SERO-4910 file (N, C-alpha, C, O; in steps of 0.05 Angstrom, whole numbers):
BEGIN
 pado doro    nc1    nc2    nc3   cac1   cac2   cac3    cc1    cc2    cc3    oc1    oc2    oc3
  Met    A   -341    405   -491   -350    420   -467   -331    443   -462   -314    441   -444
  Gln    A   -334    464   -476   -316    487   -473   -319    499   -445   -299    508   -434
  Asp    A   -343    500   -434   -347    510   -407   -330    495   -387   -319    507   -368
  Tyr    A   -329    469   -390   -313    452   -372   -283    458   -375   -269    460   -356
  Leu    A   -274    460   -400   -246    467   -405   -239    494   -393   -218    497   -382
  Asp    A   -257    513   -396   -253    539   -383   -252    537   -353   -235    550   -340
  Arg    A   -269    521   -342   -270    517   -313   -244    507   -302   -235    515   -280
  Ile    A   -231    488   -316   -205    477   -307   -181    492   -318   -158    484   -314
  Gly    A   -186    513   -333   -164    529   -343   -147    515   -363   -123    518   -364
  Phe    A   -160    498   -380   -145    482   -399   -145    495   -427   -166    496   -439
  Gly    A   -123    505   -436   -121    518   -461   -103    504   -481    -98    515   -503
  Glu    A    -93    480   -475    -76    465   -493    -92    450   -513   -116    445   -510
  Pro    A    -79    442   -535    -92    424   -554   -100    398   -540    -84    387   -524
  Ile    A   -123    387   -545   -132    363   -532   -124    339   -549   -130    337   -573
  Thr    A   -110    320   -536   -102    295   -549   -114    272   -532   -111    272   -508
  Val    A   -126    253   -546   -138    230   -533   -117    209   -530   -117    188   -543
  Asp    A    -98    214   -512    -76    196   -506    -67    200   -477    -80    216   -463
  Leu    A    -46    187   -468    -37    188   -441    -28    216   -433    -34    226   -411
  Val    A    -15    230   -452     -6    257   -446    -30    276   -441    -30    291   -422
  Gly    A    -50    273   -459    -73    290   -456    -89    283   -431    -98    301   -417
  Leu    A    -92    258   -424   -106    249   -401    -92    259   -375   -106    268   -357
  Thr    A    -66    257   -374    -51    266   -351    -55    296   -347    -59    305   -324
  Ala    A    -53    311   -368    -56    340   -367    -84    348   -357    -87    366   -341
  Leu    A   -104    334   -367   -131    339   -359   -136    332   -330   -150    347   -316
  Gln    A   -125    310   -321   -128    302   -293   -116    323   -274   -128    331   -255
  Arg    A    -92    331   -281    -78    350   -263    -92    378   -264    -94    391   -243
  Ser    A   -101    386   -287   -115    411   -289   -141    411   -273   -148    430   -259
  His    A   -155    388   -275   -180    385   -259   -174    386   -230   -188    400   -215
  Met    A   -154    372   -220   -148    371   -192   -136    397   -181   -136    401   -157
  Thr    A   -127    414   -199   -117    440   -191   -140    460   -189   -140    476   -170
  Ala    A   -159    459   -207   -181    478   -208   -205    471   -191   -218    489   -180
  Ile    A   -211    446   -188   -235    437   -175   -229    422   -149   -217    401   -150
  Pro    A   -237    433   -127   -230    420   -101   -246    395    -94   -270    393   -101
  Phe    A   -233    377    -81   -246    355    -68   -255    366    -41   -238    375    -25
  Glu    A   -281    366    -35   -291    379    -11   -317    366     -2   -329    351    -16
  Asn    A   -324    373     23   -349    363     35   -368    386     43   -386    382     59
  Ile    A   -364    410     32   -378    434     41   -408    430     40   -422    436     59
  Ala    A   -419    420     18   -447    417     15   -459    397     35   -479    402     48
  Val    A   -445    374     38   -454    354     57   -453    365     86   -471    361    101
  Trp    A   -431    378     92   -427    389    119   -449    410    125   -458    412    148
  Gln    A   -458    425    105   -478    445    109   -506    434    108   -526    448    111
  Gly    A   -509    407    103   -535    394    102   -550    399     77   -574    396     76
  Glu    A   -536    406     55   -549    411     30   -552    384     15   -537    365     20
  Pro    A   -571    383     -4   -574    358    -19   -551    354    -39   -540    373    -49
  Val    A   -544    329    -44   -525    322    -65   -536    298    -80   -551    282    -69
  Arg    A   -528    295   -105   -537    273   -122   -513    261   -137   -491    272   -136
  Thr    A   -518    239   -151   -496    226   -166   -498    231   -196   -478    226   -210
  Asp    A   -521    240   -206   -524    243   -235   -510    268   -245   -506    287   -230
  Val    A   -502    268   -270   -487    290   -281   -504    315   -286   -494    337   -288
  Glu    A   -531    311   -286   -549    334   -288   -547    351   -263   -553    374   -262
  Trp    A   -537    338   -241   -531    352   -216   -502    362   -215   -497    385   -209
  Ser    A   -484    343   -220   -455    349   -215   -444    369   -235   -428    386   -227
  Leu    A   -451    368   -260   -439    386   -279   -447    415   -274   -429    432   -273
  Pro    A   -472    422   -269   -478    450   -262   -465    459   -236   -456    482   -234
  Lys    A   -463    441   -217   -451    448   -191   -421    455   -195   -411    475   -185
  Ile    A   -407    439   -211   -379    442   -214   -372    464   -234   -354    480   -230
  Val    A   -386    465   -257   -379    483   -279   -393    510   -275   -379    531   -276
  Glu    A   -419    510   -272   -434    535   -271   -431    549   -244   -428    574   -243
  Arg    A   -433    534   -222   -432    546   -196   -404    546   -184   -399    557   -162
  Ala    A   -385    535   -199   -356    536   -192   -351    526   -164   -335    538   -149
  Gln    A   -363    503   -157   -358    490   -132   -343    465   -136   -338    457   -159
  Gly    A   -335    452   -115   -323    425   -116   -343    404   -107   -367    409   -110
  Gly    A   -333    382    -97   -351    361    -88   -336    337    -80   -311    337    -77
  Trp    A   -351    315    -75   -337    290    -68   -337    271    -92   -345    279   -114
  Cys    A   -329    246    -87   -323    228   -110   -346    225   -129   -341    224   -153
  Phe    A   -370    222   -119   -393    216   -137   -398    240   -156   -406    236   -179
  Glu    A   -392    264   -146   -396    288   -163   -371    292   -181   -374    296   -205
  Leu    A   -347    291   -169   -323    297   -185   -317    276   -206   -313    283   -229
  Asn    A   -316    251   -198   -310    230   -217   -333    226   -237   -328    219   -260
  Gly    A   -358    230   -228   -380    228   -246   -379    249   -268   -383    243   -291
  Ala    A   -374    274   -260   -372    295   -279   -347    292   -297   -349    296   -322
  Phe    A   -325    284   -286   -300    281   -301   -303    259   -322   -293    261   -344
  Ala    A   -317    237   -315   -321    215   -333   -337    225   -357   -331    219   -380
  Ala    A   -359    240   -352   -375    250   -374   -360    270   -392   -363    270   -416
  Phe    A   -343    286   -379   -327    305   -393   -307    290   -411   -304    298   -435
  Leu    A   -293    270   -401   -274    255   -417   -288    241   -440   -277    241   -463
  Glu    A   -311    230   -436   -326    217   -458   -333    237   -479   -333    230   -503
  Ser    A   -340    262   -471   -346    282   -491   -322    289   -509   -325    300   -531
  Leu    A   -298    284   -499   -274    290   -513   -264    266   -530   -245    268   -546
  Gly    A   -278    243   -527   -270    219   -543   -257    197   -527   -249    177   -539
  Phe    A   -253    200   -501   -242    179   -484   -262    158   -479   -286    163   -478
  Thr    A   -253    133   -475   -270    111   -467   -267    107   -437   -245    102   -427
  Val    A   -289    110   -422   -287    111   -392   -307     90   -381   -329     88   -390
  Arg    A   -298     76   -360   -315     59   -344   -316     69   -315   -296     77   -304
  Arg    A   -340     69   -304   -343     77   -276   -342     52   -259   -358     33   -263
  Leu    A   -324     51   -240   -319     27   -224   -327     32   -195   -323     54   -184
  Ala    A   -339     12   -182   -347     13   -154   -324      4   -136   -312    -17   -141
  Ala    A   -319     19   -115   -296     13    -98   -304     15    -68   -323     29    -61
  Ala    A   -290      0    -52   -293      1    -23   -267     14    -11   -245      4    -16
  Val    A   -271     36      3   -248     50     15   -236     35     38   -251     25     55
  Leu    A   -210     33     39   -196     17     59   -179     34     78   -163     23     93
  Leu    A   -182     60     77   -164     77     94   -168     72    123   -149     76    139
  Asp    A   -192     64    132   -197     59    160   -197     30    167   -206     22    189
  Gly    A   -187     13    149   -186    -16    154   -203    -31    135   -213    -20    115
  Pro    A   -206    -58    140   -222    -75    122   -250    -64    117   -263    -55    136
  Asn    A   -259    -66     92   -286    -56     85   -295    -70     59   -279    -72     40
  Glu    A   -319    -79     59   -331    -91     35   -354    -75     25   -368    -84      6
  Val    A   -360    -52     37   -383    -36     29   -374    -16      7   -354     -2     11
  Ile    A   -389    -14    -14   -383      5    -35   -388     33    -25   -410     40    -17
  Asp    A   -367     49    -26   -369     77    -17   -352     96    -33   -345    118    -24
  His    A   -345     88    -58   -328    105    -75   -332     97   -104   -337     74   -110
  Val    A   -331    117   -122   -331    111   -151   -304    120   -162   -295    143   -156
  Thr    A   -291    103   -177   -266    110   -190   -269    104   -220   -289     93   -228
  Leu    A   -248    111   -236   -251    110   -265   -229     93   -278   -206     94   -270
  Glu    A   -237     78   -298   -219     64   -316   -221     77   -343   -242     80   -354
  Val    A   -198     85   -354   -197     98   -380   -180     81   -398   -157     75   -392
  Asp    A   -191     73   -421   -177     56   -440   -163     72   -461   -175     88   -476
  Leu    A   -136     69   -463   -120     81   -484   -105     59   -498   -117     41   -508
  Asp    A    -78     61   -498    -62     39   -508    -64     15   -489    -59     -8   -497
  Gln    A    -72     21   -464    -77      1   -444    -95     14   -423    -99     38   -424
  Pro    A   -107     -1   -405   -126     11   -386   -111     26   -363    -90     16   -354
  Tyr    A   -121     49   -356   -110     65   -334   -131     71   -313   -154     74   -319
  Leu    A   -122     72   -288   -139     82   -267   -135    112   -264   -113    122   -263
  Val    A   -158    126   -263   -157    155   -261   -177    162   -239   -199    151   -237
  Asp    A   -170    182   -222   -188    190   -200   -182    219   -193   -160    227   -188
  Val    A   -204    235   -193   -201    263   -185   -218    268   -160   -222    291   -153
  Gly    A   -227    246   -147   -244    249   -124   -236    232   -100   -254    221    -87
  Phe    A   -210    230    -95   -201    214    -72   -181    230    -55   -162    218    -44
  Gly    A   -185    255    -53   -169    272    -36   -140    272    -44   -133    278    -67
  Glu    A   -122    267    -25    -93    268    -29    -83    243    -42    -66    229    -30
  Ser    A    -93    236    -65    -87    211    -79    -70    217   -103    -61    239   -108
  Phe    A    -65    196   -119    -48    198   -143    -58    220   -162    -82    224   -164
  Ile    A    -39    233   -175    -46    255   -192    -39    251   -222    -39    269   -238
  Thr    A    -32    226   -228    -27    218   -256    -38    190   -260    -38    174   -241
  Pro    A    -47    184   -284    -60    157   -288    -41    134   -281    -17    136   -286
  Leu    A    -53    113   -271    -37     89   -263    -45     66   -281    -68     62   -288
  Arg    A    -25     50   -290    -29     28   -308    -43      5   -293    -32     -7   -274
  Leu    A    -67     -2   -301    -83    -22   -286    -72    -50   -289    -77    -67   -272
  Asn    A    -58    -56   -311    -48    -83   -315    -19    -87   -305     -7   -108   -309
  Asp    A     -9    -67   -291     19    -67   -281     19    -72   -251      5    -58   -236
  Arg    A     34    -93   -242     35    -99   -213     61    -90   -201     66    -96   -177
  Thr    A     77    -75   -215    101    -64   -204     95    -37   -190     72    -26   -193
  Val    A    114    -26   -176    111      0   -163    109     22   -185    126     22   -204
  Gln    A     90     40   -183     86     61   -202     88     89   -189     80     92   -166
  Asp    A     98    108   -204     98    136   -195     71    148   -200     62    150   -223
  Gly    A     58    157   -178     32    169   -181     33    200   -181     12    213   -180
  Gly    A     57    211   -184     60    240   -185     63    253   -158     74    275   -156
  Asn    A     53    240   -137     57    250   -110     65    228    -91     62    230    -66
  Gly    A     75    206   -102     83    183    -86     83    158   -102     77    159   -126
  Gln    A     90    136    -90     91    110   -104     66     94    -97     56     93    -74
  Tyr    A     56     80   -118     31     64   -115     36     37   -127     53     33   -144
  Gln    A     19     17   -118     22    -10   -128     -6    -24   -126    -20    -20   -106
  Phe    A    -12    -40   -146    -37    -55   -146    -31    -84   -137    -10    -95   -142
  Phe    A    -50    -95   -122    -49   -123   -113    -75   -137   -119    -97   -126   -114
  Asp    A    -73   -161   -130    -97   -177   -136   -106   -193   -111    -89   -201    -95
  Ser    A   -132   -197   -109   -143   -214    -88   -169   -225    -97   -180   -217   -118
  Ala    A   -180   -244    -82   -206   -255    -89   -228   -234    -88   -249   -237   -101
  Gln    A   -224   -213    -72   -244   -192    -68   -242   -170    -90   -260   -154    -92
  Gly    A   -220   -171   -105   -217   -151   -126   -189   -140   -127   -170   -152   -116
  Leu    A   -185   -118   -140   -159   -105   -144   -156    -83   -123   -173    -66   -121
  Thr    A   -134    -84   -108   -129    -64    -87   -108    -45    -95    -86    -52   -103
  Leu    A   -114    -19    -94    -95      2    -97    -82      8    -71    -96     12    -51
  Thr    A    -55      8    -70    -40     15    -46    -22     38    -51    -13     42    -74
  Arg    A    -16     53    -30      5     74    -31     28     66    -13     23     58     10
  Leu    A     52     68    -23     75     59     -8     84     80     12     89    103      5
  Asp    A     86     71     37     96     88     59    122     76     69    121     55     83
  Asp    A    145     88     62    171     76     69    173     48     58    183     30     72
  Gly    A    162     43     34    163     17     22    141     -2     30    140    -24     18
  Val    A    125      5     49    103    -12     58     77     -5     44     69     18     46
  Pro    A     64    -23     30     39    -17     16     16    -12     37     11    -29     53
  Val    A      4     11     35    -19     18     52    -44     18     34    -46     34     15
  Pro    A    -63      1     40    -87     -1     23   -103     25     22   -106     39     42
  Gln    A   -111     33     -3   -127     57     -7   -156     49    -13   -174     58      2
  Phe    A   -161     34    -34   -188     24    -39   -186     -1    -56   -166     -6    -70
  Arg    A   -207    -18    -55   -208    -42    -70   -232    -41    -89   -253    -30    -82
  Phe    A   -229    -52   -113   -250    -50   -133   -249    -74   -152   -229    -87   -155
  Arg    A   -271    -78   -166   -272    -97   -188   -276    -81   -214   -289    -60   -214
  Arg    A   -265    -91   -235   -266    -77   -261   -291    -84   -276   -291    -96   -297
  Val    A   -313    -76   -263   -340    -81   -274   -353    -54   -278   -353    -37   -261
  Thr    A   -364    -50   -302   -376    -24   -309   -402    -19   -293   -419    -36   -291
  His    A   -405      6   -283   -429     14   -269   -439     40   -281   -425     55   -295
  Ala    A   -465     45   -276   -477     71   -282   -476     88   -257   -474     78   -234
  Met    A   -476    115   -260   -475    132   -236   -499    128   -218   -497    132   -194
  Ser    A   -522    119   -229   -545    114   -212   -540     91   -193   -554     89   -172
  Asp    A   -521     73   -199   -514     51   -181   -502     61   -154   -501     46   -135
  Phe    A   -493     86   -154   -480     97   -130   -498    114   -113   -489    126    -93
  Thr    A   -523    116   -121   -542    134   -106   -545    125    -77   -545    141    -59
  Ala    A   -548     99    -72   -551     89    -45   -527     95    -28   -529    102     -5
  Ala    A   -503     91    -39   -478     97    -24   -476    127    -18   -469    134      4
  Ser    A   -483    144    -38   -482    173    -33   -502    181    -11   -495    197      6
  Asp    A   -526    170    -12   -546    177      8   -537    168     36   -541    182     55
  Arg    A   -526    144     37   -517    133     63   -495    150     75   -496    157     99
  Leu    A   -475    158     59   -453    174     69   -463    202     77   -453    214     96
  Arg    A   -481    213     61   -492    239     67   -508    240     93   -506    259    108
  Asp    A   -524    219     97   -543    218    120   -530    210    146   -542    215    167
  Asp    A   -507    197    145   -494    188    170   -478    212    182   -457    218    172
  Lys    A   -490    224    202   -478    249    213   -454    243    231   -442    262    241
  Thr    A   -446    218    234   -422    212    250   -397    211    233   -375    211    244
  Leu    A   -400    211    207   -377    209    189   -364    236    184   -377    257    189
  Arg    A   -340    236    175   -324    260    172   -337    279    152   -331    303    152
  Trp    A   -353    269    134   -366    286    114   -384    307    127   -387    329    117
  Ser    A   -395    300    150   -415    318    163   -404    332    188   -416    350    198
  Thr    A   -381    323    198   -371    334    224   -353    358    222   -355    376    238
  Lys    A   -335    358    202   -317    380    200   -313    388    170   -309    370    154
  Pro    A   -313    413    163   -311    421    135   -282    419    125   -263    423    141
  Phe    A   -279    413    100   -252    413     88   -255    418     58   -276    412     46
  Ala    A   -234    428     46   -231    431     17   -202    429     10   -185    440     24
  Thr    A   -195    415    -11   -167    411    -18   -165    409    -48   -182    398    -62
  Arg    A   -143    419    -59   -137    418    -87   -107    420    -92    -92    428    -74
  Leu    A    -99    413   -116    -71    416   -123    -64    446   -128    -82    462   -133
  Val    A    -38    452   -126    -28    479   -132    -12    476   -158      9    462   -158
  Asp    A    -20    489   -179     -5    490   -204      2    462   -214     25    457   -223
  Gly    A    -17    444   -213    -12    417   -224      1    398   -205      5    374   -211
  Gly    A      8    407   -181     19    390   -160     49    385   -164     61    395   -183
  Pro    A     61    370   -145     47    355   -124     39    372   -100     25    362    -82
  Gln    A     48    397    -99     39    413    -76      9    416    -75     -4    417    -96
  Arg    A     -2    418    -51    -31    419    -47    -38    440    -26    -22    444     -8
  Val    A    -61    452    -29    -71    470     -9    -96    458      2   -114    450    -13
  Thr    A    -99    458     29   -121    446     42   -132    464     64   -117    474     81
  Leu    A   -158    469     63   -171    485     83   -186    467    102   -203    451     94
  Leu    A   -179    468    128   -192    453    148   -209    471    165   -212    495    159
  Gln    A   -221    461    186   -239    477    202   -226    501    215   -238    522    219
  Asp    A   -200    499    222   -187    520    237   -160    528    226   -146    544    238
  Arg    A   -152    517    202   -126    524    191   -125    519    161   -141    504    150
  Leu    A   -105    531    149    -99    528    120    -72    515    118    -53    525    130
  Lys    A    -69    494    102    -44    480     99    -34    481     70    -50    477     52
  Tyr    A     -9    485     67      5    480     41     23    456     46     40    457     64
  His    A     20    435     31     35    411     37     38    394     11     25    400     -9
  Gly    A     54    373     13     57    355     -9     79    363    -28     87    347    -46
  Gly    A     90    387    -25    112    396    -42    138    398    -27    141    385     -6
  Ile    A    156    415    -36    182    418    -23    178    432      3    191    425     23
  Glu    A    161    453      4    157    468     29    129    463     39    110    459     24
  Ala    A    127    463     66    101    459     79     97    482     99    116    491    112
  Ser    A     72    490    102     66    511    121     37    509    130     20    498    116
  Glu    A     31    520    154      4    520    164     -2    548    174     15    562    185
  His    A    -28    557    170    -36    583    178    -63    581    192    -81    569    181
  Pro    A    -66    592    216    -91    591    230   -113    607    214   -107    627    202
  Val    A   -137    597    215   -160    610    202   -182    612    223   -192    592    233
  Thr    A   -190    636    229   -212    640    248   -239    634    236   -242    634    211
  Glu    A   -258    630    252   -286    625    242   -296    649    226   -310    645    206
  Ala    A   -288    673    234   -297    697    221   -286    699    192   -298    711    175
  Arg    A   -262    688    188   -249    690    162   -252    665    145   -243    665    122
  Trp    A   -265    645    155   -265    619    141   -277    621    114   -266    611     94
  Asn    A   -301    633    112   -314    635     86   -298    651     66   -298    646     42
  Asp    A   -285    672     76   -268    688     58   -245    672     46   -239    675     23
  Val    A   -232    656     63   -210    639     54   -221    618     34   -208    613     13
  Leu    A   -244    606     40   -256    587     21   -260    599     -6   -253    587    -26
  His    A   -272    623     -7   -278    635    -33   -253    646    -47   -252    646    -71
  Gln    A   -233    654    -32   -209    665    -43   -193    643    -57   -182    647    -79
  Leu    A   -192    619    -45   -174    598    -55   -188    575    -68   -175    559    -82
  Phe    A   -214    572    -65   -228    549    -75   -253    556    -91   -267    537   -100
  Arg    A   -259    581    -95   -282    589   -111   -274    610   -131   -272    634   -123
  Pro    A   -269    603   -156   -259    623   -175   -280    644   -182   -304    639   -179
  Gly    A   -270    667   -191   -289    688   -200   -299    706   -178   -315    724   -183
***
């Protein structure tokens, strides 16, 4: 998929190993924003790659997990990686058993969790069989087993904060259509109430995020915020999140 490689600005030799996977993940998260613009504007979204690949590659837009992780999984498979699509329940707002996220398992020398569609999350593959604290490139992460599945946590001053829970069961992207439709149609959720777009800067960990009224640079050594007026909002979006 040369068009996809061009889209993420990847010009290095491709290796189907951890080094190659890490480089591809960071390049993707630098070039392609995690965003809710289409949902916020009331536009249709789908989970199949016939939808997500043209949106991301040809129209140079971003998207949410079903689009970003769905497209990235297909892209990795075209390069020779073995990928499983996993169903997850997001725990950022507390206990939840409803599937509302798709994440990826990539098998190399061992299985790794990879995700390019969870906002300000880990930016390097995590070892799925490892229960010790791991460096995610932008913080420390740890997995915990439970009867409900495997929980990814992010450590905040040493305290594990749940991110999402999942079972290592293979799914098709069509399995997520109901979840995508539900999140899109519920106008009380953050996807529909306020626009945002966020991506890494130069591979991270620094990140640039456009919110409804401001632009933030954060996650790196220096942090800054800049007000963005309604009149300039689309210009900032296209300048920083829409190449070409």
